Z-matrix of the N, CA and C atoms (Angstrom, degrees):
N
C 1 1.421
C 2 1.501 1 110.03
N 3 1.363 2 118.50 1 142.60
C 4 1.443 3 124.27 2 -177.56
C 5 1.522 4 108.89 3 -97.81
N 6 1.356 5 116.53 4 126.20
C 7 1.476 6 120.65 5 -179.36
C 8 1.525 7 112.81 6 -88.07
N 9 1.293 8 119.26 7 1.37
C 10 1.465 9 121.55 8 -178.96
C 11 1.518 10 109.60 9 -69.41
N 12 1.326 11 114.94 10 141.51
C 13 1.463 12 120.74 11 179.30
C 14 1.513 13 108.13 12 -92.27
N 15 1.307 14 117.02 13 124.04
C 16 1.470 15 118.30 14 179.87
C 17 1.533 16 110.57 15 -72.73
N 18 1.343 17 116.24 16 141.78
C 19 1.464 18 120.54 17 178.03
C 20 1.515 19 108.96 18 -90.58
N 21 1.312 20 114.97 19 139.55
C 22 1.450 21 119.35 20 178.74
C 23 1.514 22 108.63 21 -80.40
N 24 1.291 23 117.76 22 131.57
C 25 1.451 24 122.90 23 -178.04
C 26 1.516 25 112.29 24 -78.35
N 27 1.337 26 117.88 25 -19.49
C 28 1.457 27 119.68 26 -174.88
C 29 1.536 28 112.80 27 -96.51
N 30 1.335 29 120.02 28 9.90
C 31 1.465 30 120.94 29 178.87
C 32 1.519 31 110.08 30 -86.39
N 33 1.340 32 116.41 31 147.44
C 34 1.471 33 122.01 32 179.73
C 35 1.518 34 108.93 33 -91.03
N 36 1.323 35 117.73 34 148.88
C 37 1.462 36 120.06 35 178.60
C 38 1.527 37 110.56 36 -67.67
N 39 1.318 38 115.73 37 150.46
C 40 1.468 39 121.89 38 179.52
C 41 1.527 40 108.08 39 -72.42
N 42 1.334 41 117.39 40 115.12
C 43 1.466 42 121.19 41 -177.74
C 44 1.524 43 111.94 42 -81.09
N 45 1.333 44 117.91 43 -14.44
C 46 1.460 45 120.26 44 179.92
C 47 1.524 46 110.98 45 -81.12
N 48 1.317 47 117.19 46 -19.91
C 49 1.462 48 120.04 47 -179.15
C 50 1.517 49 109.38 48 -76.33
N 51 1.332 50 117.27 49 147.27
C 52 1.467 51 119.58 50 179.18
C 53 1.516 52 110.62 51 -63.46
N 54 1.319 53 116.84 52 142.43
C 55 1.453 54 122.34 53 -178.23
C 56 1.515 55 108.99 54 -105.77
N 57 1.306 56 115.05 55 148.18
C 58 1.449 57 119.45 56 175.51
C 59 1.518 58 108.73 57 -79.00
N 60 1.314 59 116.44 58 150.35
C 61 1.448 60 120.00 59 176.69
C 62 1.520 61 111.40 60 101.17
N 63 1.330 62 116.10 61 176.75
C 64 1.473 63 120.52 62 -177.44
C 65 1.531 64 111.32 63 -70.75
N 66 1.347 65 117.30 64 148.32
C 67 1.462 66 119.63 65 177.83
C 68 1.520 67 110.42 66 -68.92
N 69 1.295 68 115.20 67 157.46
C 70 1.451 69 120.29 68 178.83
C 71 1.522 70 109.30 69 -64.36
N 72 1.330 71 116.74 70 153.05
C 73 1.453 72 121.64 71 -177.59
C 74 1.529 73 112.59 72 -63.04
N 75 1.308 74 118.13 73 -36.53
C 76 1.462 75 121.57 74 -176.64
C 77 1.520 76 113.81 75 -84.32
N 78 1.318 77 118.30 76 -8.99
C 79 1.465 78 120.80 77 -176.38
C 80 1.524 79 110.03 78 -76.36
N 81 1.336 80 117.10 79 132.02
C 82 1.470 81 118.94 80 178.69
C 83 1.517 82 110.31 81 -70.51
N 84 1.314 83 115.14 82 143.44
C 85 1.452 84 120.67 83 178.18
C 86 1.522 85 109.19 84 -103.65
N 87 1.308 86 117.36 85 142.99
C 88 1.464 87 118.78 86 175.07
C 89 1.517 88 109.36 87 -67.86
N 90 1.328 89 118.04 88 148.37
C 91 1.465 90 119.67 89 -178.77
C 92 1.525 91 110.21 90 -65.18
N 93 1.310 92 114.92 91 141.51
C 94 1.457 93 120.65 92 178.14
C 95 1.519 94 108.24 93 -82.36
N 96 1.309 95 117.46 94 122.79
C 97 1.461 96 122.14 95 -177.98
C 98 1.519 97 108.77 96 -105.03
N 99 1.332 98 115.01 97 103.81
C 100 1.461 99 118.61 98 179.75
C 101 1.524 100 111.32 99 -107.26
N 102 1.302 101 118.25 100 22.66
C 103 1.464 102 121.40 101 178.20
C 104 1.520 103 110.77 102 123.31
N 105 1.324 104 116.03 103 -166.64
C 106 1.458 105 119.88 104 -177.77
C 107 1.529 106 111.52 105 -67.56
N 108 1.309 107 114.46 106 151.08
C 109 1.466 108 120.26 107 179.05
C 110 1.518 109 109.41 108 -67.00
N 111 1.303 110 116.45 109 151.04
C 112 1.459 111 121.58 110 178.63
C 113 1.513 112 111.09 111 -76.05
N 114 1.327 113 116.17 112 174.74
C 115 1.459 114 119.99 113 -179.48
C 116 1.522 115 110.99 114 -63.28
N 117 1.327 116 115.12 115 142.81
C 118 1.457 117 121.24 116 177.94
C 119 1.529 118 108.03 117 -149.48
N 120 1.334 119 117.31 118 140.10
C 121 1.468 120 120.05 119 178.82
C 122 1.526 121 110.82 120 -59.66
N 123 1.326 122 115.76 121 142.87
C 124 1.461 123 120.59 122 179.01
C 125 1.521 124 112.00 123 -82.23
N 126 1.325 125 116.83 124 -19.61
C 127 1.461 126 119.89 125 179.95
C 128 1.524 127 112.97 126 77.82
N 129 1.325 128 117.50 127 23.58
C 130 1.462 129 120.98 128 179.03
C 131 1.523 130 108.02 129 -81.31
N 132 1.337 131 117.64 130 122.97
C 133 1.476 132 118.91 131 -179.79
C 134 1.529 133 110.87 132 -68.85
N 135 1.317 134 115.05 133 142.97
C 136 1.462 135 121.31 134 177.37
C 137 1.518 136 107.23 135 -116.08
N 138 1.320 137 116.08 136 103.31
C 139 1.454 138 122.79 137 -176.54
C 140 1.522 139 109.81 138 -83.32
N 141 1.335 140 118.51 139 128.50
C 142 1.466 141 120.89 140 178.59
C 143 1.536 142 111.01 141 -61.04
N 144 1.336 143 115.08 142 143.52
C 145 1.463 144 120.77 143 -179.14
C 146 1.518 145 112.42 144 -95.58
N 147 1.340 146 117.21 145 -19.31
C 148 1.457 147 120.67 146 -175.78
C 149 1.523 148 111.68 147 98.10
N 150 1.331 149 117.60 148 -12.72
C 151 1.456 150 121.96 149 176.27
C 152 1.524 151 106.67 150 -101.62
N 153 1.335 152 116.50 151 118.48
C 154 1.464 153 120.95 152 -173.95
C 155 1.531 154 112.21 153 -60.31
N 156 1.330 155 117.71 154 -39.83
C 157 1.473 156 120.32 155 -179.27
C 158 1.528 157 111.00 156 -65.81
N 159 1.318 158 116.00 157 -44.27
C 160 1.468 159 120.48 158 -179.74
C 161 1.525 160 110.07 159 -68.13
N 162 1.327 161 117.60 160 -43.02
C 163 1.463 162 120.84 161 179.92
C 164 1.528 163 111.24 162 -61.30
N 165 1.329 164 117.90 163 -37.58
C 166 1.462 165 120.65 164 178.21
C 167 1.533 166 110.46 165 -64.46
N 168 1.324 167 117.02 166 -39.35
C 169 1.464 168 120.10 167 178.78
C 170 1.527 169 111.32 168 -68.53
N 171 1.312 170 116.95 169 -40.95
C 172 1.469 171 120.55 170 179.71
C 173 1.530 172 109.69 171 -64.76
N 174 1.317 173 117.55 172 -39.65
C 175 1.468 174 120.23 173 177.55
C 176 1.523 175 111.19 174 -66.19
N 177 1.314 176 117.43 175 -28.84
C 178 1.474 177 121.82 176 177.92
C 179 1.527 178 110.50 177 -61.33
N 180 1.333 179 117.53 178 -26.23
C 181 1.469 180 120.59 179 177.89
C 182 1.530 181 111.80 180 -59.57
N 183 1.332 182 117.20 181 -25.11
C 184 1.469 183 120.79 182 179.46
C 185 1.519 184 111.17 183 -63.69
N 186 1.337 185 117.90 184 -22.75
C 187 1.459 186 120.50 185 178.36
C 188 1.525 187 111.33 186 -62.46
N 189 1.321 188 117.13 187 -29.47
C 190 1.471 189 120.57 188 -179.80
C 191 1.534 190 111.15 189 -69.03
N 192 1.327 191 117.69 190 -21.31
C 193 1.468 192 120.92 191 179.82
C 194 1.526 193 112.20 192 -62.70
N 195 1.322 194 117.30 193 -24.93
C 196 1.459 195 120.78 194 -174.46
C 197 1.530 196 112.36 195 -105.02
N 198 1.334 197 116.19 196 8.42
C 199 1.461 198 120.96 197 -178.92
C 200 1.522 199 110.35 198 -113.89
N 201 1.312 200 115.89 199 155.98
C 202 1.459 201 119.09 200 170.84
C 203 1.525 202 107.31 201 -72.14
N 204 1.301 203 116.96 202 167.19
C 205 1.467 204 120.03 203 -176.57
C 206 1.522 205 112.06 204 -59.98
N 207 1.313 206 117.91 205 -25.10
C 208 1.462 207 120.42 206 177.11
C 209 1.528 208 111.56 207 -61.56
N 210 1.321 209 117.99 208 -30.97
C 211 1.460 210 122.03 209 -177.91
C 212 1.515 211 114.20 210 -88.94
N 213 1.328 212 117.93 211 -9.30
C 214 1.467 213 120.30 212 -177.44
C 215 1.519 214 112.36 213 -64.12
N 216 1.307 215 117.48 214 -39.59
C 217 1.462 216 121.40 215 -175.07
C 218 1.528 217 111.25 216 -56.78
N 219 1.309 218 117.01 217 -43.82
C 220 1.465 219 120.21 218 -179.66
C 221 1.526 220 111.12 219 -61.48
N 222 1.335 221 116.63 220 -43.39
C 223 1.469 222 120.22 221 179.30
C 224 1.525 223 110.03 222 -65.25
N 225 1.326 224 117.75 223 -46.40
C 226 1.467 225 120.78 224 -178.54
C 227 1.520 226 111.55 225 -61.98
N 228 1.339 227 116.91 226 -41.35
C 229 1.466 228 119.24 227 178.92
C 230 1.517 229 111.23 228 -66.27
N 231 1.332 230 117.12 229 -38.89
C 232 1.455 231 121.11 230 178.31
C 233 1.529 232 110.84 231 -64.25
N 234 1.322 233 116.87 232 -44.25
C 235 1.468 234 121.13 233 178.68
C 236 1.524 235 110.19 234 -65.11
N 237 1.313 236 117.48 235 -42.47
C 238 1.466 237 121.16 236 179.27
C 239 1.526 238 110.07 237 -60.28
N 240 1.324 239 116.94 238 -44.70
C 241 1.464 240 121.54 239 179.15
C 242 1.531 241 110.17 240 -61.74
N 243 1.337 242 116.81 241 -43.93
C 244 1.466 243 120.85 242 179.48
C 245 1.519 244 112.66 243 -63.97
N 246 1.338 245 117.08 244 -41.62
C 247 1.470 246 120.37 245 178.45
C 248 1.533 247 110.87 246 -66.96
N 249 1.321 248 116.22 247 -39.69
C 250 1.464 249 120.18 248 178.31
C 251 1.533 250 109.80 249 -62.98
N 252 1.331 251 117.38 250 -42.24
C 253 1.461 252 120.93 251 178.18
C 254 1.528 253 111.40 252 -64.07
N 255 1.328 254 116.76 253 -39.36
C 256 1.466 255 120.24 254 178.74
C 257 1.528 256 110.75 255 -64.50
N 258 1.325 257 117.17 256 -41.14
C 259 1.472 258 120.29 257 177.86
C 260 1.525 259 111.20 258 -67.59
N 261 1.310 260 116.85 259 -39.32
C 262 1.466 261 120.43 260 177.96
C 263 1.523 262 110.00 261 -62.97
N 264 1.329 263 117.27 262 -39.80
C 265 1.459 264 121.16 263 178.56
C 266 1.522 265 111.04 264 -64.14
N 267 1.325 266 117.38 265 -35.97
C 268 1.471 267 119.99 266 177.33
C 269 1.524 268 110.72 267 -64.78
N 270 1.331 269 116.56 268 -39.42
C 271 1.467 270 120.66 269 178.96
C 272 1.517 271 111.91 270 -69.36
N 273 1.332 272 118.00 271 -29.05
C 274 1.454 273 121.65 272 -175.34
C 275 1.525 274 113.21 273 -86.95
N 276 1.302 275 118.72 274 -10.69
C 277 1.472 276 120.54 275 -179.57
C 278 1.514 277 109.97 276 -65.30
N 279 1.321 278 115.46 277 136.27
C 280 1.469 279 118.07 278 -179.01
C 281 1.525 280 111.36 279 -68.67
N 282 1.283 281 115.21 280 136.47
C 283 1.458 282 121.74 281 175.93
C 284 1.523 283 108.59 282 -105.81
N 285 1.317 284 118.12 283 -168.73
C 286 1.461 285 120.19 284 177.85
C 287 1.527 286 109.70 285 -64.81
N 288 1.299 287 114.71 286 144.14
C 289 1.464 288 120.60 287 -179.54
C 290 1.523 289 109.62 288 -68.05
N 291 1.336 290 118.82 289 133.47
C 292 1.463 291 119.64 290 179.54
C 293 1.534 292 112.28 291 -67.49
N 294 1.338 293 118.41 292 -19.82
C 295 1.460 294 121.38 293 179.86
C 296 1.526 295 111.82 294 -84.70
N 297 1.294 296 118.01 295 -12.07
C 298 1.468 297 120.18 296 -178.87
C 299 1.517 298 109.54 297 -70.63
N 300 1.342 299 117.29 298 134.43
C 301 1.467 300 119.37 299 179.67
C 302 1.512 301 111.31 300 -69.45
N 303 1.292 302 115.76 301 146.28
C 304 1.457 303 122.01 302 176.88
C 305 1.513 304 108.88 303 -74.18
N 306 1.309 305 116.84 304 130.30
C 307 1.464 306 121.23 305 -179.42
C 308 1.516 307 109.79 306 -89.88
N 309 1.289 308 116.25 307 136.08
C 310 1.463 309 122.55 308 177.69
C 311 1.510 310 110.46 309 -79.93
N 312 1.332 311 117.36 310 -177.35
C 313 1.465 312 121.00 311 -177.33
C 314 1.529 313 112.81 312 -63.58
N 315 1.313 314 119.22 313 -27.82
C 316 1.461 315 120.78 314 -178.10
C 317 1.524 316 111.74 315 -86.42
N 318 1.329 317 117.69 316 -2.30
C 319 1.450 318 121.25 317 -179.31
C 320 1.516 319 112.04 318 93.41
N 321 1.341 320 117.27 319 -8.27
C 322 1.461 321 120.84 320 177.85
C 323 1.513 322 109.18 321 -87.83
N 324 1.309 323 114.88 322 157.71
C 325 1.454 324 120.42 323 178.48
C 326 1.513 325 109.45 324 -61.99
N 327 1.332 326 116.12 325 136.84
C 328 1.456 327 119.71 326 179.62
C 329 1.520 328 110.81 327 -84.85
N 330 1.355 329 116.78 328 -5.68
C 331 1.453 330 119.35 329 177.26
C 332 1.533 331 108.63 330 -85.73
N 333 1.306 332 117.70 331 136.80
C 334 1.469 333 119.02 332 179.66
C 335 1.521 334 110.94 333 -64.41
N 336 1.315 335 116.10 334 140.40
C 337 1.454 336 119.69 335 -178.13
C 338 1.528 337 111.54 336 -87.82
N 339 1.313 338 117.59 337 -8.04
C 340 1.458 339 120.05 338 178.06
C 341 1.524 340 109.40 339 -117.34
N 342 1.265 341 117.21 340 161.82
C 343 1.438 342 121.78 341 -176.63
C 344 1.525 343 112.86 342 -95.80
N 345 1.324 344 118.39 343 19.85
C 346 1.448 345 122.19 344 -178.20
C 347 1.518 346 110.86 345 -75.51
N 348 1.340 347 113.89 346 132.94
C 349 1.454 348 118.29 347 176.79
C 350 1.515 349 108.29 348 -113.33
N 351 1.293 350 117.23 349 142.11
C 352 1.442 351 119.52 350 178.35
C 353 1.501 352 110.72 351 -101.86
């Protein structure tokens, strides 16, 4: 007696099993994952502020678009330092002297020039 199992000629091949050979042209391929994605711009708009120093620092943020996340910290710290310096410069600008007399509408001092009290 023969113990071999006869194969049925009318059965269809299992389509779920992997096939040898190249995949069909129309079949979608799973994405190849070779690690983290490279740097890409975020597309965040940078609206000008009207202050040249601040606008230059905000534009510097675009440098981070071309770096991996490891390089972002250096750019952010540099921009933060520049913005802090710009704000400090605004605070340090001389304003009107507190000892200067206030001028009235006619251009004359609004403070009385005599010590007469009524």
